[in-house]
C-alpha positions, 0 to 999 in steps of 0.5 A, a space after each residue: 503463489 500465484 495471485 490472480 491480482 498480482 501475480 507471483 507472490 513469494 513469502 518472506 514474513 508476507 505475500 510479495 511480489 513488486 509493482 509500478 506506479 506513478 504518483 505526482 507524475 513519477 514512476 515507483 517500484 513499490 513492493 506489495 505485501 499481503 500481511 500473512 503469518 506463515 507461508 502456508 497461510 492462504 490469502 482470506 477472502 476478505 483479502 482477496 476483496 481488497 486485492 480485487 478492490 485496488 486492482 480494478 480501481 488502481 488509478 482512481 486510489 492513485 489520485 485520491 492518495 495524491 490528493 490525501 497526500 497533499 492534504 497532509 502536507 502541502 509539499 508531498 510530492 517531495 517529502 514522502 516516498 511510496 514503499 509498500 502496498 500493504 493488505 492487512 489480514 482484516 482487509 484493510 489497504 495503506 500505502 506506506 510512505 518514507 517521510 525525508 523529514 522523519 527518517 524514524 516513522 512515515 505515513 500511511 496513506 489508507 484507502 480500503 476500507 476507509 481513506 485516511 492519512 496517519 503515521 505508520 506507528 499508529 497504522 502498523 
């Protein structure tokens, strides 16, 4: 499927592609995942709006993510590794990060519609 904000997407338990981001001065390749339950599911308008909002303001969102992560943990840049930018069916968006101190549960840095940091087991 072609997406006007993220390009070509493939289906694997949701619509996915890769994207390069920079956090704390480091380059990361993350997965963009647009939640869908079936490969025949199209992307609803609320998800399209969140995708547009993110891509149009990506630099500001990444700066906000850095600030929220540092408020959550003083040494966030060495503790957390970004893995997936998840767009939920309801339009919510969060960056999911692995946690070097808790291999079973990382953090979710919510950016759309609200800004918040929580544990992935609570967000997902």
